[in-house]
C-alpha distance (Angstrom), angle and dihedral (degrees) to the residues before:
residue distance angle dihedral
X1 . . .
X2 3.85 . .
X3 3.78 120.5 .
X4 3.74 120.7 -135.4
X5 3.81 128.1 -164.2
X6 3.77 102.6 -15.1
X7 3.76 92.0 -166.0
X8 3.75 120.7 132.6
X9 3.80 91.6 -151.5
X10 3.79 94.8 53.4
X11 3.82 122.6 110.6
X12 3.82 115.6 -139.1
X13 3.73 113.9 -159.7
X14 3.81 118.2 -164.2
X15 3.85 108.1 -150.4
X16 3.72 132.3 44.8
X17 3.83 97.1 -150.9
X18 3.77 126.4 106.9
X19 3.81 94.0 -71.0
X20 3.82 94.5 48.6
X21 3.77 94.3 43.8
X22 3.80 95.1 47.6
X23 3.82 90.2 47.9
X24 3.82 89.6 50.5
X25 3.78 91.9 50.1
X26 3.78 96.8 50.5
X27 3.79 91.4 41.7
X28 3.80 91.5 52.7
X29 3.83 89.4 47.8
X30 3.79 87.6 57.9
X31 3.79 91.8 53.6
X32 3.85 99.5 -101.4
X33 3.71 122.6 139.8
X34 3.83 111.1 -119.5
X35 3.78 138.7 -164.3
X36 3.80 117.6 -174.0
X37 3.85 117.2 -160.7
X38 3.76 120.0 -167.2
X39 3.80 135.3 -177.6
X40 3.76 96.3 -138.1
X41 3.81 125.4 73.0
X42 3.79 116.5 -101.8
X43 3.82 108.3 -69.0
X44 3.81 88.6 11.3
X45 3.83 121.1 144.2
X46 3.77 125.7 -96.2
X47 3.77 138.9 161.6
X48 3.82 88.9 -78.8
X49 3.81 95.4 61.9
X50 3.72 112.2 57.6
X51 3.81 102.2 33.8
X52 3.74 129.6 115.9
X53 3.79 94.2 -88.2
X54 3.82 96.8 -135.3
X55 3.76 130.7 153.0
X56 3.76 103.8 -154.0
X57 3.82 125.9 -170.0
X58 3.84 82.5 159.3
X59 3.84 89.7 71.5
X60 3.80 97.7 80.6
X61 3.83 94.5 128.5
X62 3.87 110.1 86.2
X63 3.78 121.0 -126.4
X64 3.81 87.7 -112.8
X65 3.76 99.5 72.7
X66 3.83 136.8 136.0
X67 3.80 110.7 -76.1
X68 3.75 97.0 26.4
X69 3.81 93.9 101.2
X70 3.85 97.8 55.8
X71 3.85 91.0 38.9
X72 3.83 90.5 49.8
X73 3.85 91.1 48.9
X74 3.76 90.2 53.4
X75 3.78 93.9 47.3
X76 3.77 98.0 44.4
X77 3.84 93.0 71.1
X78 3.81 90.7 60.3
X79 3.85 115.9 71.0
X80 3.77 90.4 -155.9
X81 3.77 96.3 50.4
X82 3.84 123.8 109.9
X83 3.88 92.3 -105.6
X84 3.74 132.1 40.7
X85 3.85 135.7 165.0
X86 3.77 114.5 -157.7
X87 3.82 103.5 -133.7
X88 3.80 112.9 -117.5
X89 3.80 139.4 141.3
X90 3.77 102.3 -110.3
X91 3.82 124.4 145.3
X92 3.83 92.6 -150.8
X93 3.85 91.2 53.5
X94 3.80 90.8 46.3
X95 3.82 90.7 50.9
X96 3.85 91.9 46.5
X97 3.82 92.4 49.9
X98 3.81 92.0 49.9
X99 3.82 91.4 50.0
X100 3.82 91.1 47.1
X101 3.81 88.8 51.8
X102 3.81 90.8 49.2
X103 3.77 91.8 49.4
X104 3.84 98.2 48.6
X105 3.81 95.7 96.4
X106 3.78 137.3 120.5
X107 3.79 88.0 -118.9
X108 3.78 92.4 57.1
X109 3.89 91.4 49.2
X110 3.71 90.3 50.5
X111 3.80 93.3 49.2
X112 3.80 93.0 46.8
X113 3.75 106.7 42.6
X114 3.84 98.5 79.5
X115 3.88 90.6 47.5
X116 3.85 91.5 51.3
X117 3.83 90.2 43.9
X118 3.78 93.3 51.8
X119 3.80 93.7 44.6
X120 3.74 93.3 51.3
X121 3.76 97.3 43.8
X122 3.79 91.8 49.7
X123 3.74 91.4 47.4
X124 3.78 89.5 50.6
X125 3.81 90.3 53.8
X126 3.78 89.0 50.8
X127 3.79 91.2 49.1
X128 3.81 90.0 55.0
X129 3.69 90.9 48.6
X130 3.87 92.2 50.7
X131 3.87 89.2 45.3
X132 3.79 89.2 60.8
X133 3.77 90.2 64.8
X134 3.80 99.3 40.6
X135 3.73 136.7 16.6
X136 3.86 111.0 -124.3
X137 3.79 96.8 157.8
X138 3.80 100.4 -89.4
X139 3.76 113.9 169.1
X140 3.87 122.0 -171.0
X141 3.84 98.7 -156.5
X142 3.75 100.5 119.5
X143 3.88 129.1 -119.2
X144 3.77 130.5 -88.0
X145 3.75 123.1 -143.7
X146 3.82 98.5 -150.7
X147 3.80 114.0 -150.3
X148 3.79 120.3 -162.0
X149 3.72 94.7 -173.7
X150 3.81 137.2 47.1
X151 3.82 89.5 -124.0
X152 3.85 90.6 53.1
X153 3.84 90.4 50.5
X154 3.74 90.1 49.9
X155 3.73 92.7 52.4
X156 3.78 92.8 46.0
X157 3.79 90.1 48.7
X158 3.74 88.4 59.8
X159 3.76 89.8 51.3
X160 3.83 88.7 51.2
X161 3.87 90.1 52.8
X162 3.85 89.0 50.6
X163 3.83 89.6 49.4
X164 3.77 93.7 51.1
X165 3.84 89.1 51.5
X166 3.86 90.3 62.5
X167 3.81 94.7 40.8
X168 3.80 101.6 -95.8
X169 3.79 113.8 136.2
X170 3.84 114.6 -119.1
X171 3.83 132.8 162.7
X172 3.76 125.6 -169.5
X173 3.86 111.7 -139.5
X174 3.80 133.3 -170.1
X175 3.81 119.7 -136.9
X176 3.80 91.3 -87.9
X177 3.73 91.8 51.2
X178 3.73 92.4 51.6
X179 3.84 91.5 51.0
X180 3.82 89.8 52.9
X181 3.78 92.1 49.3
X182 3.82 94.0 50.2
X183 3.87 110.9 14.8
X184 3.79 92.4 162.9
X185 3.84 93.4 85.4
X186 3.86 131.3 47.3
X187 3.82 110.6 -125.8
X188 3.83 134.0 -174.4
X189 3.82 103.3 -154.1
X190 3.75 146.9 137.3
X191 3.77 87.5 -136.4
X192 3.68 144.4 -76.1
X193 3.86 147.7 -119.0
X194 3.78 114.6 -120.1
X195 3.80 117.8 -150.9
X196 3.83 103.7 -167.7
X197 3.78 97.1 -170.7
X198 3.82 93.2 61.3
X199 3.79 117.9 97.7
X200 3.81 140.2 -173.4
X201 3.82 137.3 -145.7
X202 3.80 141.6 167.4
X203 3.84 104.5 -87.0
X204 3.79 94.1 -158.3
X205 3.81 90.8 54.2
X206 3.87 90.8 45.9
X207 3.87 89.9 50.6
X208 3.85 91.3 50.3
X209 3.78 88.7 49.4
X210 3.79 93.3 51.7
X211 3.78 93.4 47.5
X212 3.82 88.9 50.8
X213 3.76 91.4 50.1
X214 3.81 93.8 48.4
X215 3.80 91.8 49.3
X216 3.84 92.2 46.4
X217 3.82 90.6 53.3
X218 3.79 90.7 52.9
X219 3.75 99.6 -98.4
X220 3.80 117.5 153.0
X221 3.85 114.7 -126.8
X222 3.76 115.0 -163.5
X223 3.82 117.7 -175.8
X224 3.73 139.2 -172.0
X225 3.77 97.0 32.3
X226 3.79 124.1 122.2
X227 3.73 112.5 -154.3
X228 3.81 110.2 -137.0
X229 3.83 105.8 174.2
X230 3.78 142.7 27.9
X231 3.77 117.1 -140.6
X232 3.83 115.8 -146.2
X233 3.77 130.8 -162.5
X234 3.80 125.9 178.3
X235 3.74 93.1 -15.2
X236 3.78 94.6 -50.7
X237 3.77 134.4 99.0
X238 3.79 107.6 -102.2
X239 3.79 101.6 177.1
X240 3.88 148.1 -18.1
X241 3.76 117.8 -124.7
X242 3.67 136.3 -165.9
X243 3.86 144.1 122.0
X244 3.82 91.4 27.0
X245 3.79 91.8 -56.4
X246 3.75 133.0 109.7
X247 3.78 123.6 -158.6
X248 3.78 115.3 -164.6
X249 3.80 128.0 -174.9
X250 3.79 148.2 142.4
X251 3.86 95.8 -105.4
X252 3.83 133.9 23.8
X253 3.76 131.5 -157.2
X254 3.84 116.5 -160.7
X255 3.82 104.0 -153.1
X256 3.83 99.2 145.8
X257 3.86 95.4 131.5
X258 3.78 113.5 -141.8
X259 3.84 91.8 -1.1
X260 3.80 92.9 58.1
X261 3.92 98.6 91.1
X262 3.74 94.2 62.9
X263 3.76 93.6 61.5
X264 3.86 94.6 38.7
X265 3.80 87.9 58.9
X266 3.82 86.8 66.6
X267 3.74 85.7 59.5
X268 3.79 93.3 52.8
X269 3.84 96.0 -102.5
X270 3.78 118.9 122.8
X271 3.74 98.3 -160.5
X272 3.80 113.9 -161.3
X273 3.82 104.4 -133.0
X274 3.77 136.8 136.4
X275 3.82 129.2 -163.1
X276 3.76 109.7 -118.7
X277 3.78 109.8 -161.6
X278 3.77 118.9 -143.2
X279 3.75 132.4 -174.2
X280 3.84 135.1 -149.3
X281 3.76 136.5 -173.7
X282 3.80 121.4 -164.3
X283 3.80 121.6 -156.2
X284 3.81 113.4 -151.9
X285 3.79 92.5 -163.9
X286 3.84 110.3 24.7
X287 3.80 119.5 -173.5
X288 3.82 88.0 -119.9
X289 3.84 131.9 11.1
X290 3.81 118.4 -144.5
X291 3.82 118.5 -148.8
X292 3.79 94.7 -143.3
X293 3.73 130.6 55.8
X294 3.82 114.9 -120.2
X295 3.75 148.3 178.1
X296 3.77 125.7 -133.5
X297 3.80 97.8 -132.0
X298 3.78 101.4 -155.2
X299 3.86 95.7 36.9
X300 3.86 94.5 41.2
X301 3.85 91.8 -134.1
X302 3.76 122.4 146.7
X303 3.81 120.3 -145.4
X304 3.85 122.3 -162.3
X305 3.75 131.0 175.8
X306 3.79 110.1 -141.9
X307 3.85 110.0 -175.6
X308 3.86 104.2 -58.6
X309 3.76 92.9 -19.9
X310 3.77 130.9 86.8
X311 3.84 124.2 -146.8
X312 3.78 125.9 -157.9
X313 3.80 115.4 -165.8
X314 3.73 134.9 175.4
X315 3.77 157.1 112.9
X316 3.86 130.7 90.1
X317 3.79 111.8 -129.5
X318 3.85 115.2 -179.8
X319 3.73 106.6 -161.6
X320 3.75 112.3 124.3
X321 3.83 129.7 -96.7
X322 3.78 94.4 -28.3
X323 3.83 120.3 132.4
X324 3.76 96.1 -178.8
X325 3.84 117.0 127.9
X326 3.81 117.6 -115.4
X327 3.85 105.8 -154.7
X328 3.85 90.9 -152.8
X329 3.81 90.3 61.2
X330 3.77 91.7 49.2
X331 3.78 90.6 49.2
X332 3.78 89.6 54.1
X333 3.90 89.3 61.2
X334 3.80 93.8 42.8
X335 3.86 94.7 49.5
X336 3.80 91.7 52.5
X337 3.85 96.4 56.6
X338 3.84 99.6 72.2
X339 3.82 90.9 49.5
X340 3.83 91.2 63.6
X341 3.83 100.3 23.6
X342 3.80 104.9 39.0
X343 3.85 94.8 -175.5
X344 3.88 88.1 64.9
X345 3.87 122.9 82.4
X346 3.77 133.7 -170.1
X347 3.86 88.1 -111.2
X348 3.91 86.6 67.4
X349 3.82 86.5 72.0
X350 3.73 98.6 50.8
X351 3.71 111.5 126.2
X352 3.82 93.7 9.6
X353 3.84 109.7 135.1
X354 3.83 111.4 -130.5
X355 3.77 119.6 -131.0
X356 3.82 123.7 -145.5
X357 3.77 130.5 -166.7
X358 3.82 136.6 171.8
X359 3.80 116.1 -119.9
X360 3.87 113.7 -157.9
X361 3.90 104.3 -125.6
X362 3.77 123.1 -162.7
X363 3.82 116.2 -154.9
X364 3.80 94.0 -118.6
X365 3.80 100.1 41.8
X366 3.72 92.9 -113.8
X367 3.83 119.9 116.8
X368 3.78 120.5 -117.9
X369 3.83 113.1 -117.8
X370 3.78 125.1 153.9
X371 3.75 146.5 67.4
X372 3.81 117.5 -40.4
X373 3.89 106.6 -111.5
X374 3.80 111.2 -99.1
X375 3.83 95.0 5.4
X376 3.74 109.8 90.3
X377 3.81 98.1 -170.3
X378 3.83 97.9 47.8
X379 3.83 126.2 88.2
X380 3.76 125.9 -171.4
X381 3.82 117.9 -150.5
X382 3.82 114.5 173.1
X383 3.81 142.5 89.8
X384 3.80 96.7 89.5
X385 3.84 94.6 137.3
X386 3.83 110.6 -174.7
X387 3.88 91.9 -6.9
X388 3.78 98.7 63.2
X389 3.81 94.1 109.4
X390 3.81 93.0 40.8
X391 3.75 93.7 50.1
X392 3.77 97.2 39.1
X393 3.81 100.2 104.9
X394 3.79 96.4 40.6
X395 3.81 90.4 48.6
X396 3.76 91.0 49.4
X397 3.80 91.5 49.5
X398 3.78 93.3 46.6
X399 3.82 92.2 46.6
X400 3.73 89.8 52.0
X401 3.80 88.4 52.3
X402 3.78 89.3 54.9
X403 3.76 88.9 52.7
X404 3.78 94.9 49.0
X405 3.78 98.3 36.5
X406 3.82 95.3 -113.5
X407 3.85 122.3 156.6
X408 3.81 108.4 -110.0
X409 3.84 118.1 -120.8
X410 3.84 86.9 -113.1
X411 3.79 136.9 5.4
X412 3.78 114.6 -75.1
X413 3.78 98.2 -179.3
X414 3.83 90.5 118.9
X415 3.78 87.4 64.0
X416 3.78 95.3 57.2
X417 3.83 111.8 139.6
X418 3.77 92.7 -138.7
X419 3.90 95.3 52.6
X420 3.83 92.2 112.6
X421 3.81 96.6 44.5
């Protein structure tokens, strides 16, 4: 077994996705030595590459919210619906589902919305700062919640009112107002809510930018190695091992997305987390190209322009660590498009290769970020669900603060990895 970086002051980061790379970048900026170890080969795909690429201060309501349970139960019997749980006897899934149910309350939403607001706004600020040094396709044009029905618009208008209560800009528009805001695409809608502080970017370009920054700052990027075991010594993590390699260091950040819980169990932490598979399809020559990113409210499909391309992303399929593509789930996305964008047809998607990625989903809709209980040199950073890209920079900055002992810009106690222990 080969040894790598036997330096007690070195930080070893497990995971080369957006959370791992942002943590590496900010740690290197603070003068720490960093090694990033990722499962995929260099340039390989992960959950950070094919997503919708949105930066979303508008997403201040956690996934675990009132109404989600009955809505999910209705959806899960339709393979083409936005949400599906693959039935299986699994104690971890049962525990996660119970905790999700317990968290889906008005009280939880009220307690969480300012945390999610602050995290997303700070992350947006950091994205703007990063974009000043490198062009990764970031556009500050806001995001539209596109409502097909009057009922959908009424519900989103209530969300807009709640957003304004906590200082997030939101404007309710009728169909004519939406057309004026983005005349480059034909839409069939009741109306929309515009969140002007939201942004979008090309996630693959952002990931390449972050890898380049980490390498330029002297960080070590090791690809194509799956970590299998955690070595402990005197109550601390001593090294991560796998694939005939051993990575030792003084501090460790577990940012392996949906694969994180398996290793944290070796540290005595049973982290409630499920992999929520999402899909995307990217049209290289769409019939029309909107200026703003958007979400089809009723269909739960995200739409993002990326240069001359247009990406459609959606679904939440809870089914374990499985990256296979379910054609029914993809059909659900494709079928929704013409309903909102009438100039688009299902034939536009012929030959388009669907992408799939596994989002790490916590049961209360709040990411995990903090010290692993009982292990002073281990930090967990995962569970961001659909906000992984949006919260990448702020998570990396806060994780670096945990490494250096800095006081965070706001309390993150609600994100503690041991909160369900």
